[in-house]
C-alpha positions as CSV (number, residue, x, y, z in Angstrom):
1,M,-36.4,-42.6,-10.4
2,K,-34.5,-45.6,-9.3
3,I,-31.0,-46.1,-7.9
4,V,-28.8,-47.6,-10.6
5,R,-25.5,-47.4,-8.8
6,T,-24.1,-47.0,-5.3
7,Y,-20.6,-46.8,-4.1
8,I,-18.9,-45.7,-0.9
9,I,-16.2,-43.1,-0.6
10,G,-14.3,-42.9,2.6
11,P,-13.1,-42.2,5.1
12,I,-13.8,-38.5,4.8
13,V,-12.1,-36.4,7.6
14,G,-14.5,-34.0,9.4
15,L,-13.9,-31.6,12.2
16,S,-15.7,-33.8,14.8
17,E,-15.3,-37.3,13.3
18,N,-14.4,-39.3,10.2
19,Y,-17.2,-40.8,8.1
20,N,-17.9,-42.6,4.9
21,V,-20.0,-41.1,2.0
22,Q,-22.4,-43.0,-0.1
23,K,-22.6,-41.8,-3.7
24,R,-25.7,-42.8,-5.7
25,S,-26.7,-42.4,-9.3
26,Y,-30.4,-42.2,-10.4
27,K,-32.4,-42.5,-13.6
28,C,-36.0,-43.2,-14.6
29,G,-37.2,-46.7,-13.6
30,K,-40.1,-46.9,-16.1
31,V,-39.8,-49.5,-18.8
32,L,-39.3,-48.0,-22.3
33,C,-39.1,-44.4,-20.9
34,P,-36.7,-42.3,-23.0
35,G,-35.2,-41.1,-19.8
36,G,-33.8,-44.5,-19.2
37,E,-31.3,-44.0,-22.0
38,E,-29.9,-40.7,-20.5
39,T,-26.8,-40.4,-18.3
40,P,-27.7,-41.2,-14.7
41,I,-28.3,-38.2,-12.4
42,K,-25.9,-37.6,-9.4
43,P,-26.8,-35.4,-6.5
44,K,-24.6,-32.3,-5.9
45,N,-21.8,-32.9,-3.5
46,T,-22.2,-30.5,-0.6
47,I,-19.9,-32.4,1.8
48,Y,-16.4,-32.3,0.6
49,P,-14.4,-30.8,-2.3
50,P,-13.7,-33.0,-5.3
51,V,-10.7,-35.3,-5.1
52,S,-10.2,-34.6,-1.3
53,D,-10.1,-36.7,1.9
54,Y,-11.2,-33.7,4.0
55,D,-14.7,-32.1,4.1
56,Y,-15.5,-28.4,3.6
57,E,-15.5,-27.6,7.3
58,V,-11.9,-28.7,7.7
59,Y,-10.9,-26.5,4.7
60,A,-12.9,-23.6,6.2
61,K,-11.3,-24.0,9.7
62,V,-7.8,-24.0,8.2
63,A,-8.7,-20.8,6.2
64,E,-10.2,-19.2,9.3
65,F,-7.1,-20.0,11.3
66,R,-4.9,-18.4,8.6
67,W,-6.8,-15.3,7.7
68,R,-8.9,-14.3,10.7
69,R,-6.5,-15.5,13.5
70,K,-3.3,-14.9,11.4
71,Y,-1.7,-18.3,12.3
72,T,1.4,-19.5,10.6
73,Y,1.4,-22.9,8.8
74,E,3.0,-24.5,11.8
75,E,0.4,-23.0,14.2
76,I,-2.4,-24.1,12.0
77,I,-1.1,-27.7,12.0
78,E,-0.7,-27.6,15.8
79,H,-4.2,-26.2,16.5
80,M,-5.9,-28.6,14.1
81,N,-4.2,-31.5,15.9
82,V,-4.8,-30.2,19.5
83,D,-8.4,-28.8,18.9
84,F,-9.8,-31.5,16.5
85,G,-7.4,-34.4,16.4
86,I,-6.7,-33.8,12.7
87,V,-3.1,-34.4,11.5
88,L,-2.1,-32.2,8.6
89,N,1.3,-31.6,7.0
90,L,2.6,-28.4,5.3
91,A,1.8,-29.5,1.8
92,T,-1.9,-30.3,2.6
93,T,-2.3,-27.1,4.6
94,E,-0.9,-25.0,1.7
95,R,-3.1,-26.9,-0.8
96,M,-6.2,-26.1,1.3
97,L,-5.3,-22.4,1.6
98,K,-4.5,-22.1,-2.1
99,T,-7.9,-23.6,-2.9
100,Y,-9.6,-21.1,-0.7
101,E,-7.6,-18.2,-2.2
102,M,-8.7,-19.2,-5.7
103,G,-12.3,-19.5,-4.4
104,C,-12.0,-15.9,-3.2
105,S,-10.7,-14.8,-6.6
106,Q,-13.9,-16.4,-8.1
107,K,-16.2,-15.0,-5.5
108,Y,-18.8,-12.6,-6.8
109,K,-21.3,-11.2,-4.4
110,P,-24.7,-10.0,-5.7
111,E,-24.5,-6.8,-3.6
112,Y,-21.4,-5.7,-5.5
113,I,-23.3,-5.9,-8.8
114,K,-26.1,-3.9,-7.3
115,K,-23.7,-1.2,-5.9
116,I,-21.8,-1.0,-9.2
117,Q,-25.0,-0.6,-11.3
118,T,-26.3,2.0,-8.8
119,N,-23.1,3.9,-9.2
120,G,-23.5,3.8,-13.0
121,G,-20.3,2.0,-13.7
122,V,-16.8,1.2,-12.4
123,L,-14.3,3.9,-11.4
124,L,-11.2,1.8,-12.2
125,T,-8.0,2.3,-10.3
126,I,-4.8,0.7,-11.7
127,D,-1.5,0.2,-10.0
128,G,1.6,-1.9,-10.5
129,M,3.0,-3.5,-7.3
130,Q,6.5,-4.9,-6.9
131,P,6.6,-7.3,-4.0
132,L,10.2,-8.0,-4.8
133,K,12.5,-5.4,-6.4
134,G,14.0,-6.5,-9.7
135,N,11.2,-8.9,-10.4
136,P,8.2,-8.3,-12.8
137,P,5.3,-6.4,-11.3
138,L,1.9,-7.6,-10.1
139,Y,-0.7,-5.4,-11.8
140,T,-4.1,-5.0,-10.2
141,T,-7.3,-3.1,-11.0
142,R,-10.0,-2.2,-8.5
143,D,-13.3,-0.4,-8.4
144,E,-12.7,2.6,-6.2
145,L,-16.4,3.2,-5.4
146,T,-17.0,-0.3,-4.0
147,G,-13.5,-1.7,-3.3
148,L,-14.1,-4.7,-5.5
149,K,-10.9,-6.2,-7.0
150,I,-11.6,-6.4,-10.8
151,N,-8.4,-8.1,-12.0
152,S,-4.9,-9.1,-11.0
153,E,-2.1,-10.3,-13.3
154,R,1.5,-11.0,-12.8
155,L,3.3,-9.5,-15.8
156,T,6.6,-10.5,-17.3
157,S,7.5,-6.9,-18.0
158,E,6.0,-3.4,-17.4
159,S,5.4,-2.7,-21.1
160,T,2.5,-0.8,-22.7
161,I,1.3,-4.0,-24.4
162,Q,1.1,-6.0,-21.2
163,I,-0.5,-3.2,-19.2
164,K,-3.1,-3.0,-22.1
165,G,-3.8,-6.7,-21.6
166,V,-4.7,-6.1,-17.9
167,L,-6.9,-3.2,-18.9
168,I,-8.6,-5.1,-21.7
169,N,-9.4,-8.0,-19.3
170,S,-10.7,-5.6,-16.7
171,K,-12.9,-3.8,-19.3
172,Q,-14.3,-7.1,-20.6
173,R,-15.2,-8.3,-17.1
174,T,-16.8,-5.0,-16.3
175,E,-19.0,-5.1,-19.4
176,A,-19.8,-8.8,-19.4
177,E,-20.3,-9.6,-15.7
178,F,-21.5,-6.2,-14.4
179,G,-23.3,-5.0,-17.4
180,V,-21.8,-1.5,-17.0
181,K,-19.0,0.7,-18.5
182,V,-15.8,2.0,-16.9
183,I,-16.8,5.6,-16.1
184,G,-13.3,6.8,-15.1
185,I,-9.7,5.6,-14.4
186,I,-7.4,6.7,-11.7
187,S,-3.6,6.0,-12.0
188,D,-0.3,7.7,-11.4
189,A,1.6,9.5,-14.2
190,H,3.5,6.4,-15.4
191,P,4.0,7.1,-19.2
192,K,3.3,3.5,-20.3
193,Q,0.2,3.3,-18.1
194,R,-1.1,6.6,-19.6
195,K,-0.6,5.3,-23.1
196,A,-2.3,2.0,-22.4
197,I,-5.2,3.8,-20.8
198,T,-5.7,6.1,-23.7
199,E,-5.7,3.2,-26.2
200,V,-8.1,0.9,-24.2
201,F,-10.4,3.7,-22.8
202,P,-10.6,6.5,-25.4
203,G,-12.8,9.3,-24.2
204,V,-13.1,8.0,-20.7
205,P,-12.0,10.6,-18.0
206,H,-8.5,9.7,-16.8
207,C,-7.7,11.1,-13.3
208,L,-4.1,11.4,-12.2
209,C,-3.5,10.7,-8.5
210,H,-2.6,13.9,-6.6
211,Y,-0.3,12.0,-4.2
212,H,1.8,10.9,-7.2
213,F,1.7,14.4,-8.6
214,Y,3.3,15.8,-5.5
215,Y,5.8,12.9,-5.6
216,Y,6.9,13.7,-9.2
217,A,6.6,17.5,-9.3
218,F,8.4,17.9,-6.0
219,K,11.1,15.3,-6.6
220,A,14.0,17.7,-6.7
221,P,13.0,19.6,-3.5
222,K,12.3,16.2,-1.7
223,D,15.8,15.1,-2.7
224,L,17.3,18.3,-1.2
225,D,15.2,17.9,1.9
226,G,16.2,14.2,2.3
227,N,19.9,15.3,1.9
228,L,19.4,17.9,4.6
229,M,17.8,15.4,6.9
230,T,20.6,12.9,6.4
231,Q,23.4,15.4,6.8
232,T,21.7,16.9,10.0
233,R,21.4,13.5,11.6
234,K,25.0,12.6,10.6
235,F,26.2,15.9,12.1
236,L,24.3,15.4,15.4
237,R,25.6,11.8,15.8
238,G,29.1,13.1,15.3
239,L,28.9,15.6,18.1
240,Y,31.6,15.0,20.7
241,Y,29.4,15.6,23.8
242,L,26.6,13.3,22.5
243,N,29.1,10.4,22.5
244,K,31.3,11.3,25.4
245,E,29.3,9.4,28.0
246,K,29.4,6.2,25.9
247,N,33.0,6.6,24.9
248,Y,34.1,7.0,28.6
249,A,32.0,3.9,29.5
250,N,33.8,1.9,26.9
251,Q,37.1,2.9,28.6
252,G,35.9,1.9,32.0
253,K,35.4,5.6,33.1
254,H,32.4,7.6,34.0
255,W,31.2,11.0,32.6
256,E,27.9,12.8,32.7
257,P,26.9,16.4,32.6
258,K,26.4,18.0,36.0
259,H,23.5,20.3,35.5
260,S,19.9,19.2,34.6
261,L,19.7,21.8,31.8
262,T,22.7,20.3,30.1
263,K,21.3,16.8,30.5
264,E,18.0,17.9,28.9
265,I,19.7,19.6,25.9
266,L,21.8,16.4,25.3
267,T,18.6,14.3,25.5
268,I,16.9,16.6,22.9
269,L,19.9,16.4,20.6
270,R,20.0,12.6,20.8
271,S,16.3,12.5,20.0
272,L,16.8,14.7,16.9
273,S,19.7,12.6,15.8
274,N,17.3,9.7,15.4
275,W,14.7,11.7,13.5
276,K,12.9,9.6,10.9
277,S,10.4,10.4,8.3
278,R,7.1,8.5,8.7
279,P,4.7,7.4,5.9
280,K,2.1,10.1,6.9
281,D,4.5,12.9,7.3
282,P,4.1,15.9,4.9
283,L,6.9,17.0,2.6
284,F,10.0,18.7,3.9
285,V,10.6,16.7,7.1
286,G,14.3,17.5,6.8
287,A,13.6,21.2,6.9
288,E,11.5,20.6,10.0
289,L,14.4,18.8,11.6
290,F,16.7,21.7,10.8
291,S,14.2,24.1,12.3
292,R,14.1,22.0,15.6
293,L,17.9,22.2,15.6
294,T,17.8,25.9,15.0
295,D,15.5,26.2,18.1
296,V,18.1,24.5,20.2
297,Y,20.8,26.8,18.7
298,F,18.8,29.9,19.8
299,L,18.4,28.4,23.3
300,L,22.2,27.8,23.5
301,R,22.9,31.3,22.2
302,E,20.7,32.9,24.7
303,F,22.3,30.9,27.5
304,V,25.8,31.8,26.3
305,V,24.9,35.5,26.3
306,E,23.6,35.2,29.8
307,L,26.8,33.5,30.9
308,D,28.9,36.3,29.4
309,A,26.8,38.9,31.0
310,A,26.8,37.3,34.5
311,G,30.6,36.6,34.5
312,K,30.0,33.7,36.9
313,H,31.3,30.1,36.7
314,F,28.8,27.5,35.3
315,E,29.7,23.8,35.9
316,D,28.9,22.7,32.4
317,E,30.0,25.9,30.6
318,K,32.5,24.0,28.5
319,V,29.8,21.6,27.3
320,I,27.4,24.4,26.5
321,R,29.9,26.5,24.6
322,G,31.2,23.5,22.7
323,L,27.7,22.6,21.5
324,Y,26.9,26.2,20.7
325,L,29.9,26.7,18.5
326,K,29.5,23.4,16.6
327,I,25.8,23.9,16.0
328,K,26.2,27.5,15.0
329,E,28.8,26.5,12.4
330,Y,26.4,23.9,11.0
331,I,23.4,26.1,10.9
332,E,25.2,28.9,9.1
333,A,26.7,26.5,6.5
334,N,23.2,25.1,5.6
335,Q,21.1,28.1,6.0
336,D,20.7,28.5,2.2
337,K,19.3,25.0,1.9
338,K,16.7,25.7,4.6
339,R,15.8,29.1,3.0
340,E,15.3,27.5,-0.4
341,L,13.1,24.7,1.0
342,E,11.0,27.2,3.0
343,T,10.4,29.1,-0.3
344,I,9.3,26.0,-2.1
345,K,7.2,25.0,0.9
346,G,5.3,28.3,0.3
347,Y,4.7,27.3,-3.3
348,L,3.4,23.9,-2.1
349,S,0.9,25.6,0.1
350,E,-0.5,27.7,-2.7
351,I,-0.6,24.7,-5.2
352,K,-2.3,22.6,-2.6
353,G,-5.0,25.3,-2.2
354,I,-5.7,25.2,-6.0
355,L,-5.8,21.4,-6.1
356,D,-8.1,21.2,-3.0
357,D,-10.5,23.9,-4.0
358,E,-13.8,21.9,-4.0
359,K,-15.9,24.8,-5.4
360,A,-13.8,25.3,-8.5
361,T,-14.7,23.5,-11.8
362,A,-12.2,21.4,-13.6
363,E,-11.7,24.1,-16.2
364,S,-11.3,27.0,-13.7
365,A,-8.9,25.0,-11.5
366,L,-6.7,24.1,-14.4
367,Y,-6.7,27.8,-15.5
368,S,-5.6,28.8,-11.9
369,L,-2.8,26.3,-11.9
370,K,-1.5,27.4,-15.3
371,E,-1.6,31.0,-14.2
372,Y,0.3,30.2,-11.0
373,C,3.0,28.4,-13.1
374,K,3.3,31.6,-15.2
375,K,3.8,33.6,-11.9
376,L,6.5,31.2,-10.8
377,A,8.3,31.5,-14.1
378,T,8.8,35.2,-13.4
379,L,10.3,34.4,-10.0
380,Q,12.7,32.0,-11.6
381,V,14.8,34.9,-12.9
382,R,15.5,36.3,-9.4
383,I,19.2,36.6,-8.5
384,D,18.6,34.6,-5.3
385,C,16.6,31.8,-7.0
386,G,18.3,28.5,-6.0
387,L,19.1,25.8,-8.4
388,V,16.6,23.3,-6.9
389,E,13.9,26.0,-6.9
390,A,14.5,26.7,-10.6
391,Q,14.4,23.0,-11.4
392,F,11.2,22.6,-9.5
393,I,9.5,25.5,-11.3
394,E,10.6,24.1,-14.7
395,E,9.4,20.5,-13.9
396,L,6.1,21.8,-12.5
397,A,5.4,23.9,-15.6
398,K,6.2,20.9,-17.8
399,Y,3.9,18.6,-15.8
400,V,1.0,21.1,-15.8
401,E,1.4,21.7,-19.6
402,T,1.3,18.0,-20.5
403,K,-0.8,16.4,-17.8
404,G,-2.5,19.3,-15.9
405,E,-6.0,18.5,-17.2
406,L,-5.8,15.0,-15.9
407,L,-5.3,16.3,-12.3
408,F,-8.9,17.7,-12.3
409,N,-10.8,15.0,-14.2
410,Y,-11.9,13.7,-10.8
411,K,-14.3,16.7,-10.7
412,R,-16.1,15.3,-13.7
413,I,-17.0,12.0,-11.9
414,E,-19.3,12.0,-8.9
415,G,-17.8,10.5,-5.9
416,A,-14.3,10.2,-7.4
417,P,-11.3,10.8,-5.0
418,K,-8.2,12.7,-5.7
419,T,-5.9,9.7,-5.2
420,N,-5.6,6.0,-5.6
421,N,-4.2,5.6,-2.2
422,M,-6.9,3.2,-1.0
423,H,-5.7,0.8,-3.8
424,E,-2.1,1.0,-2.5
425,L,-3.2,0.8,1.1
426,S,-5.1,-2.5,0.5
427,F,-2.0,-4.0,-1.1
428,K,0.3,-2.7,1.7
429,Q,-2.1,-4.1,4.4
430,L,-1.9,-7.5,2.7
431,K,1.9,-7.3,2.5
432,H,2.1,-6.3,6.2
433,F,-0.1,-9.2,7.1
434,L,2.0,-11.7,5.3
435,R,5.2,-10.3,6.8
436,K,3.8,-10.7,10.2
437,I,2.9,-14.4,9.8
438,I,5.6,-15.8,7.5
439,G,8.5,-13.3,7.7
440,F,9.7,-10.2,5.9
441,R,11.5,-11.7,2.9
442,T,9.4,-14.8,2.6
443,A,6.3,-12.6,2.3
444,K,7.7,-10.9,-0.8
445,Y,8.2,-14.2,-2.6
446,Y,4.8,-15.5,-1.5
447,L,3.1,-12.3,-2.6
448,L,4.9,-12.4,-6.0
449,S,3.8,-16.0,-6.6
450,H,0.3,-16.0,-5.2
451,G,-0.7,-12.3,-5.2
452,K,-3.0,-12.9,-8.2
453,Y,-5.4,-14.7,-5.9
454,I,-4.8,-13.6,-2.3
455,I,-5.6,-9.9,-3.0
456,F,-9.2,-11.1,-3.2
457,V,-9.2,-12.6,0.3
458,D,-11.3,-10.8,2.9
459,T,-9.5,-11.3,6.2
460,K,-12.7,-10.7,8.2
461,E,-14.7,-13.3,6.4
462,S,-16.7,-15.5,8.9
463,F,-16.5,-19.3,9.1
464,E,-19.9,-19.6,7.4
465,G,-18.8,-17.1,4.7
466,I,-15.7,-19.2,4.1
467,L,-17.8,-22.3,3.8
468,G,-20.0,-20.6,1.3
469,I,-17.0,-19.7,-0.9
470,L,-15.6,-23.2,-0.8
471,K,-19.0,-24.9,-1.6
472,N,-19.8,-22.6,-4.5
473,M,-16.4,-22.2,-6.3
474,D,-15.4,-23.8,-9.6
475,Y,-13.0,-26.5,-8.6
476,K,-12.2,-27.5,-12.2
477,K,-11.1,-24.0,-12.9
478,A,-9.1,-23.9,-9.7
479,R,-7.3,-27.1,-10.5
480,E,-6.4,-25.8,-14.0
């Protein structure tokens, strides 16, 4: 071989220094050799990305600052300048990060193939995310057994046709790149999702997420519970003695209860007035708040009885009696709601027992659930059956009749979970990460625009791992 052409590219910006790069082309130097007529050979560029003034290490450091250290664009620019003397602007920083994000979307590790083939196929989870309400969804698919993201597409509408397109692309990738089949699908009960899944994956077990089952089947009781929680907090915040100290302070006066017991009761009531449902709370947190308030009511009632029996003066008697009468009135007015929620809560416990029975087969579990629905139907004709309780029984029976079998398909796939919560969790973690570094509202727009790529980024990837992604990605495809 002989060098037939040499030219210099530079300067290229590196982490420690700038340098020029010599690019050479080679071909056979023997006279009359057929190889002499072929296109000259060029060595692979392992130093810097095509059409770039910065080398791979600069790109990798920017990506590391962003994803491992969670720096904002401004912090990345500052640290690159202070630590390495490299001056970047916002546009260059964003272009580097987008390049890395697309590289992550192309990344394909051999161990994933091995795991997927060992598992016998892909257990596909599908979910539509809405980073910004009122805008088209971002649909993603994922292998539940390995955590590998299979596909991500931003749709223009949440129609059956477009969801089918996502599923078809996921199916083709699974079969072409992994050499396996989809052995099961997990989704919520969205009608258009279910129709698309049936058409693209006929005969493949479709598992409905249990979390979403509880959400749909218990919607009416949850609404009643939410209403009870809202009304209870509103009632507590409106109590005169909870606001008296603040109101007096606004008028330049001072008031506070004299006895430590009264102070403690007011502190408890203030705490209850700020009661909030948290993501991991079970159903019926409103009923739980009402129960806590009932406990306070019993305490006040017992104290009032003691005051009446003793016949002695108590310094905060007016406060105690005022709270007692107001809370008593509220408890009695809403007792029916609490009783109805407690009844449905009992149903929930029994339904959960059926769904969580690991020893039951799919067939026997479905039979048990249908029989339980028949039992509830007989209770629906009770005179004291509430409107929400009756609505819940009807909706549960309808759900089990039309989709009950899908609740237990997870039993037909080894290692399958009951929910697709890990899919949603991975998305929420990404959204939380973006909110932390670029702000709450900005994160929504960013995720909507770039979610197709950034869901593939591993935030724990090492500097060397980032370099490997950047050096092995398809830059032509990324530019397109």
